[in-house]
N, C-alpha and C positions, 0 to 999 in steps of 0.2 A: 757279400761284399769283396772285392778284390782286395790286396793290400796297397796296391801302387794309389797313389794319389790322382783322384780324379782331376782333368784338364778339360777346360772350355773347350767347346766344339768350335771350330775354325770354318768360315768359309771360302773357299780358295777362288780366285777368278778360273775365268777359262782358258784351256791350255791349247795350243796347237793341233792339229792334225794327227793322228796318228803316228808316233814314233817310228822312224825307219831304224832297222839293226838285224842282227842274225838272230836274233830268240823272238819269235810266233808271240802273240799276247794270249792265245790259246793254245795250248801244247794236246797234241791227239785232233781227234776229230769230235768229240763231244766238248758240249758247253751245258752247264747248269746256270741258268739265269735265274737269280733270286732277285723276286720281284718285291721290294719293301712297299706293300699298297698305303700305308700308313705307317707314322712313330705313335700315334696315339695307340693306348692299351687299356681296356675294362678293367684290367686287375693290377696290382701292385705286389709282386711277388718280392721278398725281401733280398733275394740273391741277384736280380734281373742283372746280367751283363750290359744289357743297354742303357742302364742308369750310369755307366761309367761315362765320364765326359758330359753328360748332361744329353744324350744322344733321345733317350726314350721323351716323347712328348714334345721333341722339338720341332717335328716337321709332321703336319697333318695332313694336307692335300699334296696331291703328284702336280708337279709344279711343268712337268714335260706333257708334251702331245703324245698322242698315241701313233700320231703319223712321225714324230720324232722318235719315237722308238722302234717304228718300223723302216725308218731311214737308217739308225744305228745298226740293226740287226742284219738288214741287207749289205751294211758297207763292211762291218766289222767282224760279222758271225758270218758270212757267207759259206754256204757248203757244209757248215757243221750241223750236226745232229745237235738239236735244241731241246731241252727239258727244263721244265717253269717249275718254279718253288716261288709259292704265293707265303709271303712271310710280314713281321710287321717288327716291334708294336705287335697289335693285334690286327691281322689280315682280312679278317670277316666283317671288320669295320668300314669296309670300301667294297662291296660285295659289286660294286656296277662297275669297278677297274677289271675286277677279275672275271664277270662276264664279256665285257667287251674284248679284252685279250684274248680269250677264248674265242670269241668268234671271232677275230681276225686270223688265229693261229691255230686251226681244228687239227693241224699236222702235228703239234707239239705234245709231249706227255706233260700231264700236271701233276704236282704235290702241291698239298697244303699242309703246313706247318700251323696249328693253332691251338690255344688254351681249351677250346673245347666248349665255351660256355655259349656261343652263339650258334652253334652247329646248325640246329635245328630249323634257323632262319634261311638257311642256303638255300636256292630254289635247286629244283631236281637238273637244271640244264648243267650246274657246276658239280653237283655232285656227280653225276653220271660222268664225267669226264676227268676224275681224279683218280690217277694210279694208284696213288698213296695220300693216307690222311696220317699227318704224324702231330699226335695230341699230347700236350704238355703233362705230366702228371710228378708227383714226388713220391711214390710209392702208394701206399693205402691211405684210407679216410682220415686218419689222425695228422700223418705228416703232411699230406697234400693240402689240407684244411690250414693249419700252421702256417704253412708260408704263403697261400694263395688267398684264405679267407674264409670264413665259415661256410660249410654247405656247397661250396665248389666241387668236391669231389662225387658228391651225389648228383649235383646237376649235370658235369658232364658224362657221367655214367649216363642217366637220363637221356641225354641227348645223343649220345652212341647209338641206345638201342632204338630211337625214332628214325635214324638216318641211315644204319647200317645194312637195309637191304637195297636202298638208292645209292651204295657205292659200290662198283665193280671191282675195285680195286683192295688194295690191303689197308689194313688199319693198323697202325703202329704206337706205342706209347713210349713216348721219349721222355726218361725218366731222370730228372737232374738228382745225382747221388748226394744231396746236400747235409745229410744229417747221419751219423753215425749210428742213428738208433733203426735204420731202417733194416730189415731183416729177411731173411731167406723167403719165410712166407709171404710176405707184400710182394717181392718181385716176383715168386712161383704164381701168386695170384693172378698178377699182371699178363703173365704168359699164358693161363687158362683166358683171360679177359679180352685180350688183345690177339690178332694174328701173328706180332712179333714186340718185341720189348728191345729198346735201346736206350743202356743207362750212359749216364757220361759224369763222373768227378766232377764236383763243382769246382769252380775256377776261384776259390775263396778259403780264408783260414778257417777251415773246417777240420784240420788232421794233428789232433792230438795224438800221442802215443796209444792211448786205448783206443781211441777213434778208427786208427790205421789198423791196429789188430783187431779189430770187429768187425772192420770192412774186409778184411785178409780171410778170417773166417766164413763170411756170406759168400765171397768168393769160391771158396772151397767148395761149398755146399752146391752152389750152383753149376760149378764143371762137375762134380760128383753126378747131379742130376741128367746133366747134359748127355754124360758117356754112358750111365745107366741103360740106354737102348740104342740100338742100331736099326731100329725099324721105323722108329719113330724121331723125328728134329724137334729138339728142344728148342723153342724160337726165340732167342736171346743173342741178339744181335752181335754184342763185343765180342762174346765166346766163339759163335759162329764164325765171324770175320776172322778171328785169331787162328781157329783151328785150319779153317780156308788157308791161311797164308803158310800155315806151317807144312801141312801137307800138299799143297801146289802153291809153292813160292812163286810161281812166274804170276799169281793174280793178284799177287802182291805190289807187283810193280807196273804190268802192262796197260792199266786204265790211268796209272798217276806217275808215269814216267820215273818210276822208283821212287818217287816223292812222297807226301805226306797224302794219307787217305782222307784228309778233310777236304782235299782238291784246291785250297788255297793258294796254292804253288802253280797249278796247271790250269786248272778248268772251270773254276766256279767266280761267278761275279757277280757282287751284291749292290743294286741299284736303289739308292735313295728315291725320297719322293722327290728332291730338289735334283736330281738328274747326275748327281755324282755317282761313282762307282768305286768299290772298294773289293779286296780280295776276301776280308773277314768281316763279318757283321759284327764282332765284339771290338774292332779297332776304328770304326767310322770316325773318332773323334781325332784321331792324328793327322795331320794334314800330309806326311810323308806317305801314307799308305794309299792315297787316291791315286786309281790308275786307270781313270777313263771318265768322261762324261757324256751323257748320251744328246746331250742339249747341242755341244760345240762337237758332237761326233766323234770322240777319240779314242782309244784303247790301246794300253801297252801291258807289256807283261808285270805280273803279279810281283810288287815289292818284297812278299813274303817270301823269301827262299832261303836255302841252307846257308848257315853263314858259318865261318872258321871259329866262332866261339861258342857254336853249340857241340856238346859232347857226344852226340848221339852214335856218330860209327862206332863206339868202342864198348857199346852197351849191348848186354846178350840178349836183348829185347828187340834189338834193332831190325833184324831180319822179317820179322813179322809185326812190328808196330810202327815203322817206318816215318819216325818222328813224333808221332800221335798229334798235339795241338802247337800248331807255328804259332799261333797268338801267345801262349804261355812261353815257350822259348824264345820269342822275341823279347819279350817283356823281362826274361830273367836273364838271359845271356847277351843279347844285343844292346838292349837299354841298361843292363847289368844292375837290375833292381833285387839287390841281395836279398831282402827281407821276402818279396815274391819268391825267388827260387827256393829259399830254403823252407818256407810255409805252405806254399802252392805245389809248386812244381817238382820237386824233389820227393814229396809223398804221394803224387800222383804215379811218378814214374817208378817209385818202389810198387805200386799197387800193380800195375802195368806188369811188371816183372814177376811179381807173385801170381797172375794170372797165367805167365807163359808158364812157369814152373809147374804150376799146378797140371795145365793141360797137358805137359810133359810124360807127368808121372802116370798117365791115363793111355799112353800110346797112341796117339792120335792117327799115325799112318796104318798101324792094324786095326783100330777101329775103323777106319775109312774104309780100308780094304774088303770087310764083311758087311759093310754098311748096304741097307736095301738100295738098288737104284734111284727110288725117288729122294730117298736123304742125299746121296749123293748130290743129285742135280739141284735140290733146293738148296745143299751147303754151296755148292760151286756157284750157282748163277743167280742167288736171290736177287732180286731186281731192287730190294729194299736198300743193299749195300750204295746204291747209286745215289741214295737221296739223305744218309745220315754218314757221320765220321767213321763208322764202324768202330775204332778204338776208343774205350771211355775216356 
């Protein structure tokens, strides 16, 4: 759990139509429409970020009509390339909604972020449309079951075997690095089981001095494994993305307007079942974060923007990190939560800096210069970059 005090979720009244001004609501030509099909979940993960503010479980059914969603898309997102992530809660608890959205918008790209426990219940018509399936795990069987419940890891692996041939897109492990005991072997095993692995450092008080050093040791091993071959890409997204940003620095800015690569400042919008829109799914309990409403059909620029109190530009990692997590920075520096800054944000920033230093030790530009053409292409253009935060 995060260190700041949970606040009750507030429901605000409808806003006027889209605000006018010099800043567009969506920066660039793409938008990720993250559709929360429900806020119900069939698991109770101990570190769940949506527990913050009482969000998880607070809304079961979608309150807006799909005609209203279509009107919002036509009005606010006209001319944009749209890709959809079905999110929750556990999105597969509302499969009918997913089916209907896909039927109405066959031109969109689709991703599913899921805990994987109900994957085998999805119809082929949904599975066949998914460009990426992002499956939440926590390392190996022992760690995953500890945080998610006994038998969950085996159930997820069984479901993945059942559906893999019916998913034409990639299947990516989304690992919350919640425990200092997670080791190299567990992450390496995920890299062999999934097409890609994305890991994210948990936004909770999990960072003892010893825990930080153990994580650094694993990062060092992962980076060594990454650079061990220039003929085959080691599919760990945070390492891939960091190397890409170092050898091709324009890639760190071109799709994100130079801002955070979690996209919350530029082109991701999270649509709650009640129709309200927020830039970050972890801050949907804060009324000041609301940036739109589907039912009232309005959208404004994300309120999660760089702030003078954020110290990022002077950091050695800024060129490849691009501020990492704006939620963390907002809570730590804008809301001035000193405990959260000390116990969560600063340790994570230290780990990101360590990752950058380890990559630099292996001369990434020289490695990229001699890498096989398919390796260069995958590192440069991996589609999964668009579906995850890239930075851990």
